[in-house]
LONU-241081 format. One line per 3 residues: number of its first residue (from 1); for each residue y negated, x negated, z negated of N, C-alpha, C. Coordinates in nm, 4 decimals. Last residue first. Example, Ala and Ser with C-alpha at 12.3 -4.5 7.8 and 13.67 -1.06 7.14 Angstrom:
! LONU-241081
2	0.2250:-1.2850:-0.7080:0.1060:-1.3670:-0.7140:-0.0030:-1.2900:-0.7870 ~ 0.5690:-1.3190:-0.7800:0.4500:-1.2300:-0.7800:0.3300:-1.3200:-0.7800
END
This chain:
! LONU-241081
124	-11.6585:-13.7247:-10.8223:-11.5948:-13.6359:-10.9211:-11.6630:-13.6437:-11.0539 ~ -11.7934:-13.7078:-10.4949:-11.7981:-13.7669:-10.6290:-11.7312:-13.6701:-10.7256 ~ -11.7461:-13.7774:-10.1586:-11.7143:-13.6849:-10.2682:-11.7189:-13.7613:-10.3991
121	-11.7669:-13.8922:-9.9032:-11.8834:-13.8861:-9.9919:-11.8673:-13.7879:-10.1060 ~ -11.5471:-13.9333:-9.7492:-11.6133:-13.8036:-9.7360:-11.7381:-13.7902:-9.8245 ~ -11.4742:-14.1911:-9.8302:-11.4954:-14.1654:-9.6890:-11.5749:-14.0358:-9.6675
118	-11.4316:-14.1498:-10.1037:-11.5390:-14.2382:-10.0593:-11.5757:-14.2086:-9.9140 ~ -11.2084:-13.9841:-10.0896:-11.3302:-13.9364:-10.1568:-11.4504:-14.0196:-10.1102 ~ -11.0265:-14.1541:-9.9667:-11.0697:-14.0345:-9.8957:-11.1966:-13.9775:-9.9585
115	-10.9956:-14.3425:-10.1731:-11.0412:-14.3858:-10.0403:-11.0967:-14.2662:-9.9624 ~ -10.8898:-14.1786:-10.3760:-11.0196:-14.2463:-10.3940:-11.0790:-14.2893:-10.2606 ~ -10.6451:-14.1091:-10.2542:-10.7442:-14.0066:-10.2881:-10.8819:-14.0692:-10.3032
112	-10.5268:-14.3595:-10.2467:-10.5538:-14.2900:-10.1205:-10.6577:-14.1815:-10.1437 ~ -10.4990:-14.4029:-10.5192:-10.5868:-14.4910:-10.4424:-10.6212:-14.4312:-10.3060 ~ -10.3123:-14.2019:-10.5801:-10.4471:-14.1957:-10.6372:-10.5449:-14.2846:-10.5613
109	-10.1203:-14.0736:-10.3055:-10.1456:-14.1784:-10.4029:-10.2902:-14.1685:-10.4542 ~ -10.0515:-13.7199:-10.2781:-10.0956:-13.8489:-10.2242:-10.1185:-13.9468:-10.3390 ~ -10.0180:-13.4554:-10.3450:-9.9025:-13.5310:-10.2979:-9.9402:-13.6627:-10.2319
106	-10.2026:-13.2931:-10.4624:-10.2153:-13.3157:-10.3185:-10.0951:-13.3901:-10.2595 ~ -10.1201:-13.3147:-10.7273:-10.1204:-13.1831:-10.6621:-10.1236:-13.1988:-10.5101 ~ -10.1644:-13.5900:-10.7659:-10.0298:-13.5323:-10.7805:-10.0200:-13.3993:-10.7079
103	-10.4395:-13.6092:-10.7319:-10.3519:-13.6812:-10.6389:-10.2089:-13.6282:-10.6473 ~ -10.5254:-13.4527:-10.9495:-10.5553:-13.4111:-10.8125:-10.4624:-13.4797:-10.7129 ~ -10.4400:-13.6090:-11.1679:-10.3855:-13.4747:-11.1467:-10.4059:-13.4298:-11.0028
100	-10.6011:-13.8354:-11.1163:-10.4553:-13.8492:-11.1280:-10.3894:-13.7136:-11.1027 ~ -10.8620:-13.7380:-11.1253:-10.8082:-13.7879:-10.9992:-10.6568:-13.8047:-11.0025 ~ -11.0180:-13.4766:-11.2615:-10.9117:-13.5708:-11.2938:-10.8406:-13.6132:-11.1654
97	-11.1986:-13.2766:-11.2171:-11.2372:-13.4114:-11.1772:-11.1315:-13.5167:-11.2047 ~ -11.0645:-13.0437:-11.2852:-11.1682:-13.0927:-11.3742:-11.2114:-13.2353:-11.3433 ~ -10.9048:-12.9428:-11.0964:-10.8410:-13.0376:-11.1876:-10.9449:-13.0995:-11.2813
94	-11.0812:-12.8018:-10.9458:-10.9825:-12.7261:-11.0224:-10.9053:-12.8133:-11.1214 ~ -11.2225:-13.0118:-10.8233:-11.2910:-12.9164:-10.9135:-11.1911:-12.8465:-11.0044 ~ -11.0153:-13.1258:-10.6680:-11.0811:-13.2040:-10.7732:-11.1545:-13.1134:-10.8718
91	-10.9652:-12.9104:-10.4952:-10.8606:-12.9570:-10.5870:-10.9217:-13.0382:-10.7002 ~ -11.2142:-12.8900:-10.3590:-11.1617:-12.7789:-10.4388:-11.0560:-12.8243:-10.5388 ~ -11.2322:-13.1449:-10.2346:-11.3362:-13.0969:-10.3256:-11.2836:-12.9868:-10.4169
88	-11.0067:-13.1500:-10.0675:-11.0202:-13.2472:-10.1759:-11.1198:-13.1991:-10.2801 ~ -11.0792:-12.9333:-9.8986:-10.9529:-12.9333:-9.9737:-10.9630:-13.0277:-10.0924 ~ -11.3217:-13.0149:-9.7819:-11.3209:-12.9019:-9.8765:-11.1920:-12.8917:-9.9571
85	-11.2110:-13.2497:-9.6395:-11.3174:-13.2598:-9.7392:-11.3201:-13.1390:-9.8336 ~ -11.0180:-13.1551:-9.4524:-10.9796:-13.2381:-9.5665:-11.0860:-13.2409:-9.6757 ~ -11.1518:-13.0231:-9.2516:-11.0614:-12.9467:-9.3374:-11.0312:-13.0238:-9.4660
82	-11.3004:-13.2218:-9.1317:-11.3685:-13.0967:-9.1696:-11.2826:-13.0121:-9.2628 ~ -11.1015:-13.4097:-9.0756:-11.2066:-13.4417:-9.1714:-11.2781:-13.3179:-9.2216 ~ -10.9612:-13.2771:-8.8747:-10.8964:-13.3010:-9.0044:-10.9990:-13.3354:-9.1119
79	-11.1584:-13.2847:-8.6697:-11.1116:-13.1566:-8.7258:-11.0477:-13.1771:-8.8626 ~ -11.1846:-13.5674:-8.6311:-11.3000:-13.4814:-8.6571:-11.2585:-13.3512:-8.7256 ~ -10.9272:-13.6528:-8.5695:-10.9925:-13.7007:-8.6923:-11.1103:-13.6123:-8.7313
76	-10.8998:-13.5076:-8.3222:-10.8043:-13.4923:-8.4323:-10.8685:-13.5337:-8.5652 ~ -11.1118:-13.6058:-8.1609:-11.1078:-13.4658:-8.2031:-11.0154:-13.4437:-8.3225 ~ -11.2103:-13.8400:-8.0484:-11.1580:-13.8438:-8.1853:-11.1469:-13.7034:-8.2447
73	-11.3218:-13.7797:-7.8046:-11.1935:-13.8519:-7.8070:-11.1303:-13.8563:-7.9455 ~ -11.4475:-13.4466:-7.7589:-11.4615:-13.5820:-7.8124:-11.3242:-13.6488:-7.8215 ~ -11.4462:-13.2672:-7.4572:-11.3828:-13.2874:-7.5868:-11.4056:-13.4299:-7.6345
70	-11.5935:-13.0423:-7.2675:-11.6161:-13.1818:-7.3075:-11.5613:-13.2010:-7.4486 ~ -11.5871:-12.7798:-7.1990:-11.4779:-12.8632:-7.1506:-11.4909:-13.0089:-7.1892 ~ -11.7292:-12.6498:-7.4963:-11.6965:-12.6338:-7.3553:-11.5799:-12.7213:-7.3165
67	-11.8002:-12.6387:-7.7533:-11.8150:-12.7693:-7.6896:-11.7814:-12.7623:-7.5409 ~ -11.7402:-12.3681:-7.8080:-11.8788:-12.4148:-7.8143:-11.8985:-12.5496:-7.7455 ~ -11.4630:-12.3585:-7.7946:-11.5421:-12.2784:-7.7011:-11.6854:-12.3295:-7.6938
64	-11.4047:-12.5188:-8.0146:-11.3708:-12.5677:-7.8812:-11.4430:-12.4890:-7.7727 ~ -11.4931:-12.3452:-8.2187:-11.5539:-12.4772:-8.2032:-11.5292:-12.5305:-8.0622 ~ -11.3142:-12.1325:-8.1832:-11.4590:-12.1104:-8.1655:-11.5312:-12.2435:-8.1443
61	-11.0734:-12.2650:-8.2483:-11.0919:-12.2050:-8.1163:-11.2407:-12.1842:-8.0863 ~ -11.1233:-12.3248:-8.5151:-11.1032:-12.4337:-8.4189:-11.1251:-12.3815:-8.2767 ~ -11.1380:-12.0636:-8.6191:-11.2554:-12.1512:-8.6257:-11.2424:-12.2690:-8.5291
58	-10.8725:-11.9782:-8.5703:-10.9860:-11.9083:-8.5097:-11.1105:-11.9975:-8.5077 ~ -10.7290:-12.1566:-8.7330:-10.7071:-12.1545:-8.5884:-10.8240:-12.0883:-8.5161 ~ -10.8293:-12.0826:-8.9848:-10.8526:-12.2188:-8.9343:-10.8339:-12.2212:-8.7831
55	-10.7307:-11.8199:-8.9951:-10.8746:-11.8444:-9.0047:-10.9079:-11.9821:-8.9485 ~ -10.4550:-11.8625:-8.9827:-10.5204:-11.7877:-8.8751:-10.6718:-11.8076:-8.8777 ~ -10.4113:-12.0129:-9.2209:-10.3786:-12.0690:-9.0895:-10.4517:-11.9960:-8.9772
52	-10.4785:-11.8289:-9.4169:-10.5564:-11.9519:-9.4033:-10.5349:-12.0120:-9.2645 ~ -10.4639:-11.4897:-9.2985:-10.4021:-11.6097:-9.3539:-10.4953:-11.7283:-9.3339 ~ -10.6825:-11.2188:-9.3935:-10.6263:-11.3102:-9.2936:-10.5641:-11.4309:-9.3629
49	-10.8027:-11.0867:-9.5960:-10.6934:-11.0153:-9.5295:-10.6256:-11.1019:-9.4226 ~ -11.0172:-11.2357:-9.6800:-10.8929:-11.2459:-9.7576:-10.7747:-11.1741:-9.6913 ~ -11.2171:-11.1414:-9.5101:-11.1627:-11.2753:-9.4889:-11.0283:-11.2916:-9.5601
46	-11.2711:-10.8952:-9.6339:-11.2180:-10.8994:-9.4977:-11.1526:-11.0339:-9.4687 ~ -11.3692:-10.9862:-9.8803:-11.2526:-10.8977:-9.8754:-11.1893:-10.9006:-9.7371 ~ -11.5935:-11.1343:-9.7951:-11.4849:-11.2001:-9.8669:-11.3571:-11.1172:-9.8616
43	-11.7537:-10.9311:-9.6804:-11.7072:-11.0442:-9.6000:-11.5856:-11.1100:-9.6651 ~ -11.7950:-10.7689:-9.9080:-11.7331:-10.7131:-9.7877:-11.6755:-10.8249:-9.6996 ~ -11.9260:-10.9427:-10.0876:-11.7945:-10.8879:-10.1199:-11.7228:-10.8352:-9.9964
40	-12.1039:-11.2013:-10.0904:-12.0826:-11.0987:-9.9886:-11.9411:-11.0454:-10.0043 ~ -12.1289:-11.4174:-10.2531:-12.1748:-11.2895:-10.3064:-12.1612:-11.1750:-10.2066 ~ -12.0346:-11.6252:-10.0946:-11.9678:-11.5945:-10.2210:-12.0067:-11.4580:-10.2749
37	-12.1391:-11.7272:-9.8618:-12.0852:-11.5909:-9.8571:-12.0198:-11.5479:-9.9880 ~ -12.0679:-12.0631:-9.9575:-12.1405:-11.9670:-9.8734:-12.0669:-11.8336:-9.8712 ~ -11.9872:-12.1237:-10.3107:-11.9605:-12.1317:-10.1674:-12.0463:-12.0335:-10.0888
34	-12.0013:-12.0892:-10.5780:-12.0865:-12.1930:-10.5225:-12.0729:-12.2036:-10.3710 ~ -11.8098:-11.8999:-10.6419:-11.9500:-11.8595:-10.6436:-12.0442:-11.9638:-10.5877 ~ -11.5629:-12.0221:-10.6588:-11.6013:-11.9633:-10.5310:-11.7495:-11.9282:-10.5277
31	-11.5405:-12.0924:-10.9282:-11.5554:-12.1965:-10.8263:-11.6056:-12.1406:-10.6944 ~ -11.5101:-11.8460:-11.0562:-11.6200:-11.9355:-11.0951:-11.6463:-12.0382:-10.9857 ~ -11.2804:-11.7477:-10.9302:-11.4061:-11.6728:-10.9258:-11.5245:-11.7606:-10.9577
28	-11.0933:-11.9437:-11.0018:-11.1276:-11.9247:-10.8612:-11.2604:-11.8503:-10.8488 ~ -11.0774:-11.9073:-11.2800:-11.1245:-12.0334:-11.2245:-11.1719:-12.0148:-11.0813 ~ -10.9716:-11.6467:-11.2851:-11.1005:-11.6748:-11.3488:-11.1600:-11.8040:-11.2929
25	-10.7301:-11.6888:-11.1470:-10.8285:-11.5936:-11.0953:-10.9660:-11.6187:-11.1550 ~ -10.6051:-11.8732:-11.3204:-10.6402:-11.9135:-11.1845:-10.7466:-11.8196:-11.1288 ~ -10.5645:-11.7140:-11.5471:-10.6486:-11.8322:-11.5563:-10.6958:-11.8749:-11.4182
22	-10.3915:-11.5197:-11.4398:-10.5194:-11.4793:-11.4988:-10.6150:-11.5976:-11.5062 ~ -10.1617:-11.6627:-11.3579:-10.2512:-11.6048:-11.2590:-10.3861:-11.5636:-11.3155 ~ -10.0234:-11.9423:-11.4517:-10.0972:-11.8381:-11.5218:-10.1978:-11.7758:-11.4258
19	-9.7099:-12.0943:-11.4320:-9.8274:-12.0487:-11.3583:-9.8929:-11.9346:-11.4349 ~ -9.5909:-12.3146:-11.6873:-9.5849:-12.1892:-11.6128:-9.7183:-12.1553:-11.5478 ~ -9.6105:-12.6713:-11.6203:-9.6194:-12.5570:-11.7113:-9.6206:-12.4288:-11.6287
16	-9.4877:-12.9956:-11.5967:-9.5069:-12.8681:-11.5283:-9.5099:-12.7574:-11.6315 ~ -9.6778:-13.2794:-11.7077:-9.5599:-13.1950:-11.7120:-9.5911:-13.0626:-11.6435 ~ -9.9146:-13.4231:-11.7123:-9.8289:-13.4366:-11.5967:-9.7007:-13.3560:-11.6021
13	-10.0940:-13.3779:-11.9100:-10.0053:-13.4913:-11.9305:-9.9036:-13.5055:-11.8175 ~ -10.2335:-13.1460:-11.8269:-10.3020:-13.2748:-11.8339:-10.2104:-13.3950:-11.8519 ~ -9.9954:-12.9779:-11.6063:-10.0729:-12.9882:-11.7294:-10.1379:-13.1251:-11.7346
10	-9.9804:-12.8159:-11.2990:-9.9637:-12.9416:-11.3699:-10.0518:-12.9424:-11.4934 ~ -9.8034:-12.5069:-11.2486:-9.9197:-12.5932:-11.2343:-9.8984:-12.7160:-11.3201 ~ -9.5967:-12.2854:-11.0538:-9.6248:-12.3694:-11.1690:-9.7513:-12.4491:-11.1427
7	-9.5327:-12.1570:-10.8242:-9.5234:-12.0786:-10.9465:-9.5470:-12.1635:-11.0709 ~ -9.5282:-12.3218:-10.6164:-9.6493:-12.2427:-10.6303:-9.6470:-12.1601:-10.7583 ~ -9.3859:-12.6319:-10.7407:-9.3791:-12.5026:-10.6745:-9.5085:-12.4268:-10.6973
4	-9.3824:-12.9687:-10.6699:-9.4399:-12.8645:-10.7530:-9.4338:-12.7337:-10.6766 ~ -9.1845:-13.2562:-10.6839:-9.2245:-13.1381:-10.6083:-9.2761:-13.0348:-10.7074 ~ -9.2033:-13.6103:-10.6841:-9.1989:-13.4855:-10.7575:-9.2463:-13.3718:-10.6692
1	-8.9968:-13.8544:-10.5527:-9.1177:-13.7781:-10.5325:-9.1044:-13.6453:-10.6042
END
């Protein structure tokens, strides 16, 4: 199993190339503009001060508060589905729709990626 560090990225032919923060920042800016709150600089700056884990935990807590004491039996699948879809979408966008590259970055089989894309209604 190949491991990729955060200091490198995958090139189109599958070799590891040096991480280029300038390119990532430009890509991230372009990709983020399609998201809710993208043009709210104050919100985005405040959100960026929190870890991904703490934001997800807070949102799960708020969701559980809203449903009260009645928990759906498939809560695990429900929550993972809500997190998995945007993860797959973002990686596919950043890989230019290339499913082979996306599956490598995600650490899953390409057929598993395709299955998950179909399940979430994601087109590349």
